[in-house]
C-alpha positions as CSV (number, residue, x, y, z in Angstrom):
1,M,-23.7,-23.3,-14.9
2,S,-24.2,-20.6,-12.1
3,Q,-24.9,-21.9,-8.6
4,Q,-25.4,-20.3,-5.2
5,K,-23.9,-21.9,-2.1
6,N,-25.0,-21.4,1.5
7,N,-21.8,-20.5,3.5
8,F,-23.0,-21.9,6.7
9,L,-23.7,-25.3,5.2
10,F,-20.4,-25.3,3.5
11,S,-18.6,-24.6,6.7
12,I,-20.4,-27.5,8.5
13,Q,-19.5,-29.8,5.6
14,L,-15.9,-28.7,5.6
15,I,-15.5,-29.2,9.4
16,T,-17.1,-32.6,9.1
17,F,-14.7,-33.6,6.4
18,F,-11.7,-32.7,8.5
19,F,-13.0,-34.5,11.6
20,T,-13.6,-37.6,9.4
21,L,-9.9,-37.6,8.6
22,N,-9.0,-37.1,12.3
23,F,-7.7,-33.6,11.7
24,L,-7.6,-31.2,14.6
25,L,-8.1,-27.6,13.5
26,L,-5.2,-25.6,14.8
27,N,-3.9,-22.1,14.3
28,S,-1.1,-22.2,11.7
29,I,2.4,-21.3,12.7
30,H,3.2,-20.1,9.2
31,N,2.1,-16.5,9.2
32,A,2.9,-13.4,7.1
33,F,1.6,-9.9,7.7
34,S,1.4,-6.4,6.2
35,D,-0.8,-3.4,6.7
36,G,-1.8,-0.4,4.5
37,L,-1.1,-1.4,0.9
38,F,-3.4,-2.3,-2.0
39,E,-0.9,-4.7,-3.6
40,E,1.9,-6.8,-2.1
41,N,4.0,-9.9,-2.1
42,L,3.8,-11.4,1.4
43,P,6.9,-12.9,2.9
44,P,7.6,-16.6,2.2
45,A,6.0,-19.3,4.3
46,S,6.7,-23.1,4.2
47,V,4.4,-24.8,1.7
48,G,5.2,-28.5,1.7
49,D,8.9,-28.8,0.8
50,R,9.0,-25.2,-0.7
51,E,9.2,-21.7,0.5
52,A,6.3,-19.9,-1.2
53,S,5.1,-16.3,-1.3
54,L,1.6,-15.1,-1.9
55,Y,0.9,-12.1,-4.2
56,T,-2.3,-10.2,-3.4
57,K,-3.9,-7.2,-5.0
58,I,-7.1,-5.1,-5.0
59,N,-7.9,-3.5,-8.3
60,P,-8.8,-0.7,-8.8
61,P,-6.9,0.6,-5.7
62,I,-9.1,3.7,-5.4
63,L,-12.9,3.3,-5.0
64,T,-15.4,6.1,-4.6
65,S,-19.0,6.2,-3.6
66,D,-20.0,7.0,-7.2
67,S,-17.8,4.3,-8.8
68,K,-19.7,1.8,-10.8
69,E,-16.9,-0.4,-11.9
70,N,-16.2,-3.9,-10.7
71,T,-13.6,-4.6,-8.1
72,F,-11.1,-7.5,-8.4
73,F,-9.2,-9.4,-5.8
74,E,-6.2,-11.3,-7.2
75,L,-4.0,-14.0,-5.6
76,R,-1.0,-16.0,-6.9
77,L,1.0,-18.5,-4.8
78,F,4.5,-18.9,-6.2
79,D,7.8,-20.5,-5.4
80,A,9.9,-17.7,-3.7
81,K,13.1,-18.9,-5.2
82,T,12.1,-19.6,-8.8
83,D,9.0,-17.4,-9.2
84,E,7.2,-20.4,-10.6
85,T,3.5,-20.4,-10.1
86,I,2.2,-23.2,-7.9
87,K,-0.7,-25.1,-9.5
88,F,-3.8,-26.7,-8.1
89,V,-4.0,-24.3,-5.1
90,S,-7.0,-24.4,-2.7
91,Y,-7.4,-21.0,-1.1
92,F,-9.6,-20.7,2.0
93,I,-10.4,-17.0,2.2
94,T,-11.8,-15.0,5.1
95,V,-12.5,-11.3,4.5
96,E,-13.2,-8.9,7.4
97,K,-13.5,-5.1,7.9
98,D,-13.7,-3.3,11.2
99,G,-14.2,-6.6,12.9
100,Q,-17.1,-7.6,10.8
101,L,-17.1,-10.9,8.8
102,L,-17.8,-10.2,5.1
103,M,-17.0,-13.5,3.5
104,R,-15.6,-17.0,4.3
105,D,-15.3,-19.5,1.5
106,L,-13.1,-22.1,-0.3
107,F,-11.7,-21.6,-3.8
108,H,-9.7,-23.8,-6.1
109,S,-7.5,-22.8,-9.0
110,P,-6.1,-25.6,-11.2
111,E,-3.6,-23.1,-12.9
112,G,-2.7,-21.5,-9.5
113,P,-3.7,-17.8,-9.9
114,L,-7.1,-16.8,-8.7
115,K,-9.1,-13.7,-9.6
116,L,-12.3,-12.9,-7.8
117,K,-14.5,-10.5,-9.7
118,I,-16.6,-8.7,-7.1
119,N,-19.9,-7.1,-8.0
120,P,-20.5,-4.9,-4.9
121,T,-24.2,-4.8,-3.7
122,T,-25.5,-2.9,-0.7
123,S,-27.7,-5.6,0.5
124,G,-28.1,-9.3,0.6
125,S,-25.7,-12.1,1.3
126,V,-22.5,-13.1,-0.5
127,N,-23.2,-15.3,-3.5
128,V,-20.5,-17.1,-5.5
129,F,-21.1,-18.1,-9.1
130,G,-19.2,-21.0,-10.7
131,S,-18.7,-24.7,-10.5
132,T,-17.2,-26.8,-7.7
133,E,-14.3,-29.1,-7.7
134,P,-15.3,-32.6,-6.6
135,F,-12.8,-33.4,-3.8
136,L,-13.2,-30.5,-1.3
137,G,-16.1,-28.7,-3.0
138,G,-14.1,-25.4,-3.5
139,W,-15.4,-22.9,-6.0
140,T,-13.5,-23.2,-9.3
141,S,-13.4,-22.3,-13.0
142,E,-11.2,-23.3,-15.9
143,T,-9.7,-19.7,-16.1
144,G,-9.3,-19.1,-12.4
145,D,-11.8,-16.2,-12.6
146,I,-14.8,-16.4,-10.3
147,T,-17.6,-13.9,-9.8
148,I,-19.0,-12.9,-6.4
149,N,-22.1,-10.7,-5.7
150,G,-22.5,-9.2,-2.3
151,P,-21.6,-6.4,0.2
152,L,-17.8,-6.6,-0.4
153,L,-15.3,-3.8,-1.0
154,L,-18.1,-1.2,-1.1
155,E,-16.1,1.5,0.5
156,G,-12.6,2.7,1.1
157,G,-10.7,1.5,4.2
158,L,-8.6,-1.3,5.6
159,Y,-9.7,-4.9,4.8
160,H,-8.3,-8.0,6.5
161,F,-7.8,-11.0,4.2
162,A,-6.9,-14.2,6.0
163,I,-5.8,-16.8,3.4
164,E,-5.1,-20.4,4.3
165,I,-3.6,-22.8,1.7
166,F,-5.5,-26.0,2.0
167,G,-3.7,-27.8,-0.8
168,I,-1.3,-27.6,-3.7
169,D,-0.1,-29.5,-6.8
170,S,-3.2,-31.8,-6.9
171,P,-6.8,-31.6,-5.7
172,R,-6.1,-34.5,-3.4
173,N,-2.9,-33.1,-2.0
174,I,-4.4,-31.7,1.2
175,F,-2.4,-30.2,4.1
176,T,-3.2,-31.2,7.7
177,P,-4.4,-28.0,9.5
178,D,-1.3,-27.7,11.6
179,K,0.8,-27.5,8.4
180,A,-1.5,-25.4,6.3
181,P,0.3,-22.2,5.5
182,R,-1.7,-19.0,6.5
183,F,-1.1,-15.6,5.1
184,D,-2.7,-12.5,6.8
185,S,-2.9,-9.5,4.6
186,W,-4.3,-6.1,5.5
187,L,-5.0,-4.4,2.2
188,S,-6.2,-0.8,1.8
189,V,-8.8,0.4,-0.6
190,G,-8.2,4.1,-1.1
191,D,-10.9,6.4,0.1
192,V,-11.5,9.6,-1.9
193,Y,-13.0,12.7,-0.3
194,R,-14.0,15.8,-2.3
195,D,-15.0,19.1,-0.9
196,D,-15.5,22.8,-1.9
197,I,-13.8,25.2,0.4
198,M,-14.1,29.0,0.6
199,D,-11.0,31.2,0.8
200,G,-10.9,34.9,0.1
201,G,-14.5,34.8,-1.3
202,K,-13.6,32.2,-3.9
203,N,-14.5,28.6,-4.1
204,Y,-11.8,25.9,-4.5
205,N,-12.3,22.1,-5.0
206,I,-10.1,20.0,-2.8
207,T,-9.5,16.2,-3.3
208,L,-8.2,14.2,-0.4
209,I,-7.2,10.5,-0.9
210,S,-6.4,8.3,2.0
211,Y,-4.7,5.1,1.0
212,Y,-5.1,3.6,4.5
213,D,-8.7,4.1,5.8
214,Q,-11.7,6.3,5.6
215,I,-11.6,10.1,5.8
216,Q,-13.7,11.8,8.5
217,K,-14.5,15.3,9.6
218,F,-12.6,17.3,7.0
219,K,-12.4,21.0,7.9
220,Y,-10.8,24.1,6.4
221,D,-10.1,27.2,8.4
222,S,-9.5,30.0,5.9
223,Q,-8.2,32.4,8.6
224,E,-5.5,30.0,9.7
225,S,-5.1,28.4,6.2
226,N,-5.4,25.1,7.9
227,M,-6.8,21.8,6.7
228,S,-7.6,19.0,9.2
229,W,-9.2,15.6,9.1
230,I,-9.5,12.3,11.0
231,M,-8.9,8.7,10.0
232,P,-9.7,5.5,12.0
233,F,-6.6,3.9,13.4
234,N,-5.7,1.2,15.9
235,W,-2.9,2.6,18.1
236,D,-2.2,-0.6,19.9
237,L,1.6,-0.5,20.2
238,K,2.1,-4.3,20.1
239,R,0.0,-4.5,16.9
240,I,2.1,-1.8,15.2
241,Q,5.4,-3.4,16.3
242,E,4.3,-6.8,14.9
243,N,3.1,-5.6,11.5
244,N,4.5,-3.7,8.6
245,I,2.4,-0.5,8.4
246,F,2.4,2.4,6.0
247,V,0.1,5.4,5.9
248,H,-0.2,7.6,2.9
249,E,-2.5,10.7,2.6
250,E,-2.6,12.6,-0.7
251,I,-4.1,16.2,-1.0
252,K,-4.8,17.8,-4.3
253,I,-5.2,21.6,-4.2
254,P,-5.9,23.8,-7.2
255,K,-2.9,25.9,-8.2
256,T,-5.1,28.9,-8.2
257,L,-5.1,28.7,-4.4
258,T,-1.7,30.3,-4.3
259,K,-1.2,30.4,-0.5
260,F,-0.7,26.6,-0.9
261,S,0.6,26.1,-4.4
262,E,3.3,28.9,-4.2
263,T,4.5,27.7,-0.8
264,N,7.6,25.5,-0.7
265,A,7.3,24.4,3.0
266,F,4.4,23.1,5.1
267,D,3.5,22.5,8.7
268,A,1.9,19.1,9.0
269,L,0.9,17.2,12.2
270,A,-0.2,13.7,12.9
271,N,-1.9,13.5,16.3
272,G,0.0,16.7,17.2
273,N,3.4,15.3,16.2
274,P,5.2,17.3,13.5
275,L,5.8,15.5,10.1
276,I,9.1,16.7,8.6
277,G,11.6,15.8,5.9
278,R,10.7,12.6,4.0
279,S,7.2,12.6,5.6
280,I,6.1,15.4,3.3
281,A,6.5,15.2,-0.4
282,L,5.5,18.0,-2.8
283,D,4.4,17.4,-6.4
284,P,3.7,20.5,-8.4
285,F,4.2,18.9,-11.8
286,T,2.2,15.7,-12.2
287,E,-1.2,17.5,-12.8
288,E,-1.5,20.7,-14.7
289,N,-4.1,22.3,-12.5
290,N,-3.4,20.8,-9.1
291,F,-0.6,21.1,-6.6
292,I,-0.3,17.7,-4.8
293,I,1.0,17.1,-1.3
294,H,1.8,13.6,0.0
295,L,2.0,12.8,3.8
296,L,3.9,9.6,4.3
297,L,4.3,7.8,7.6
298,N,6.3,4.6,7.9
299,K,6.4,2.1,10.7
300,A,9.1,3.9,12.7
301,D,7.1,7.2,12.5
302,I,3.9,5.5,13.7
303,I,5.7,3.8,16.6
304,K,7.1,7.1,17.8
305,I,3.6,8.6,17.8
306,A,2.1,5.5,19.4
307,E,4.6,5.7,22.3
308,T,3.9,9.4,22.8
309,M,0.1,8.7,22.9
310,N,0.5,5.8,25.3
311,N,2.6,7.8,27.6
312,N,0.2,10.7,27.6
313,A,-3.0,8.6,27.8
314,N,-4.1,10.3,24.6
315,T,-7.9,10.5,24.1
316,N,-7.6,9.8,20.3
317,A,-6.8,6.2,20.9
318,N,-8.8,5.0,17.8
319,K,-8.1,7.9,15.5
320,M,-5.2,9.3,13.5
321,T,-5.7,13.1,13.2
322,F,-4.0,15.3,10.5
323,S,-3.4,19.0,10.2
324,L,-1.8,20.8,7.2
325,S,-1.0,24.4,6.6
326,P,1.6,26.5,4.7
327,S,4.7,27.2,6.8
328,Q,6.0,30.7,7.5
329,Q,9.5,29.2,7.1
330,K,10.5,29.5,3.5
331,I,14.1,28.4,3.8
332,L,14.6,24.9,2.2
333,E,17.3,22.4,2.6
334,T,18.2,19.4,0.5
335,T,16.1,16.4,1.4
336,P,18.3,13.7,3.0
337,E,15.9,10.9,2.4
338,V,12.6,10.2,0.6
339,V,9.8,7.7,0.6
340,S,8.0,6.4,-2.4
341,D,4.3,7.2,-2.6
342,I,2.9,3.7,-3.2
343,G,5.5,1.0,-2.7
344,A,6.8,2.4,0.6
345,I,10.5,2.3,-0.3
346,L,12.8,4.6,1.6
347,V,15.8,6.1,-0.3
348,K,18.6,7.8,1.6
349,F,20.6,10.5,-0.3
350,N,24.3,11.2,0.4
351,W,25.4,14.2,-1.7
352,D,28.8,15.8,-2.0
353,E,29.3,18.2,0.8
354,E,28.2,21.2,-1.4
355,I,26.1,20.9,-4.4
356,L,27.4,23.5,-7.0
357,S,25.8,24.6,-10.2
358,N,27.2,23.4,-13.6
359,Q,29.5,20.9,-11.9
360,D,29.4,17.1,-11.6
361,T,27.9,16.2,-8.3
362,N,28.1,12.7,-6.8
363,L,24.9,11.3,-5.4
364,Q,25.0,8.0,-3.4
365,L,21.7,6.2,-2.9
366,A,20.7,3.5,-0.4
367,F,17.3,1.8,-0.7
368,S,15.4,0.2,2.2
369,D,12.0,-0.9,3.3
370,A,10.0,2.0,4.7
371,L,7.5,-0.4,6.2
372,S,10.0,-2.3,8.4
373,T,13.0,0.1,8.1
374,E,15.1,-2.9,7.1
375,E,17.5,-3.0,4.1
376,L,16.2,-4.4,0.9
377,K,17.9,-7.6,-0.2
378,G,17.7,-7.1,-3.9
379,D,18.6,-5.1,-7.0
380,I,16.5,-2.0,-7.6
381,K,15.6,-0.8,-11.1
382,Y,14.8,2.9,-11.2
383,D,14.8,6.2,-13.1
384,I,16.0,9.6,-12.0
385,I,14.2,12.8,-13.1
386,V,15.2,16.3,-12.0
387,Y,12.9,19.3,-12.6
388,D,13.7,23.0,-12.3
389,K,11.2,25.4,-10.6
390,S,9.3,25.8,-13.9
391,G,8.7,22.1,-14.3
392,T,11.2,21.6,-17.0
393,K,13.2,18.3,-17.0
394,V,16.9,19.2,-16.7
395,V,18.2,15.7,-15.9
396,T,16.8,12.3,-17.0
397,K,18.5,9.0,-16.3
398,Q,16.6,5.8,-17.1
399,D,16.9,2.1,-16.4
400,L,19.4,2.5,-13.6
401,V,20.1,-0.4,-11.3
402,A,21.1,-0.2,-7.6
403,N,22.9,-3.5,-7.1
404,A,22.3,-4.9,-3.6
405,A,20.1,-1.8,-3.1
406,K,23.0,0.7,-3.4
407,D,24.1,2.9,-6.2
408,S,25.9,6.2,-7.1
409,Q,25.2,8.6,-9.9
410,I,26.8,11.8,-11.2
411,I,24.3,14.7,-11.7
412,K,24.9,18.1,-13.1
413,F,22.6,21.0,-12.2
414,P,22.6,23.8,-14.8
415,S,22.2,26.7,-12.5
416,K,21.7,27.8,-8.9
417,G,18.2,27.3,-7.4
418,I,15.8,24.8,-6.0
419,Y,15.1,21.6,-7.9
420,Q,12.8,18.6,-7.4
421,I,14.2,15.2,-7.8
422,E,12.1,12.1,-8.5
423,L,13.0,8.5,-8.3
424,H,10.7,6.2,-10.2
425,I,11.0,2.7,-8.7
426,K,10.4,0.1,-11.5
427,G,11.1,-3.2,-9.9
428,I,13.1,-5.2,-7.3
429,T,15.0,-8.4,-8.3
430,Y,15.7,-10.5,-5.3
431,P,18.4,-13.2,-5.1
432,D,17.3,-16.5,-6.7
433,S,14.2,-14.8,-8.2
434,A,13.7,-15.0,-11.9
435,T,11.2,-12.2,-12.2
436,P,11.4,-8.6,-10.8
437,D,8.8,-7.8,-8.1
438,E,6.8,-4.9,-9.4
439,T,4.2,-4.7,-6.7
440,R,6.1,-1.9,-4.9
441,N,6.7,0.4,-7.9
442,G,6.2,4.0,-7.1
443,I,7.7,7.5,-7.1
444,A,9.8,9.1,-4.3
445,R,10.1,12.9,-4.4
446,G,12.6,15.3,-2.8
447,T,14.1,18.7,-2.9
448,V,17.7,19.7,-3.9
449,V,19.2,23.1,-3.2
450,V,22.0,24.1,-5.6
451,T,24.4,26.9,-4.8
């Protein structure tokens, strides 16, 4: 039977309960952080006598103002060594955006996984529908699926989910507050912006997707062939250094706008700082009618920009500004490293000294975490696809495995020219883990020049 609960009364009851048991509410020392993804496995924290990770996901990852579909927030607490789902989990969830509290409530899942079906509404308070478990009064259901109505996940941007684990294994197995694990997750809901621009007397539809926060003040200068836009961003250097952060902007341009689609190099700036190499990925093949450009900034890139801004007392302290235009420089070089578009995995390439046509060429690969720049401690399953300039696949290698995040492959290019290489990340298997982590699957794209 559906019920509605007053969050304020619930909070008072919960605090009273803990004081009755002589608990002192403290900040947990078991924290895990990330910033800028829509799906992730948070680093392990101590949960009783186990090390546990928390899987979180927003689905769908891209919301638009005209989207009518429901949004889901999913959680699963699991043993980091065995991948076994932990049962009878009580999740105390706080959701914030831009410093505003959106929801705070307790949920209990007998089977462990929890799925919150969110029906976004523009007005009213947050109402939860379901039954309550008798011991702590957390919202629950037999399936672990619970429906929420209210002003949640209405728009793209960065959402802060603070999740405290109040209990596991049994409804009565409750942690004291100082030992309650806490996971802090900053998950991004992609923001989609569409605009019609004029160039040469013709109209072109542009789609810009920000996977980090909302897009503001998009402009196009047809004389300079320049696109620019702004995104909210907190440039506090200490915050950036303490969190794993990844920024991904995706621009879809009609192929009929040839000054962009027939260009093989671009000038891109973030707060006036040039983006080069792995920070720009071109994709002319995924969509028949669109040329896609990805701007990818990892933690190291963002720290460099933050240091520059702090030194110069930059006025854009709460904004990340972008500029993109075709480059006059048409000479391309082989990409030394690439970053995946969604999972934020950095792949370094080490080719033979010269890449010759119609000869076996050795490629050595090393996979690392683009968020933290640290080496990945697992085996990477991936595919390699190589396209020629017409979009024809000339090399396909599937189900490859980079043991301990390193691998080497022999590739033969059929002729001289410029090729696009794609690495499709399909899973990471960590030591002592039974199941591959697929939350960071994505595509990394680069250029290869064959002589």
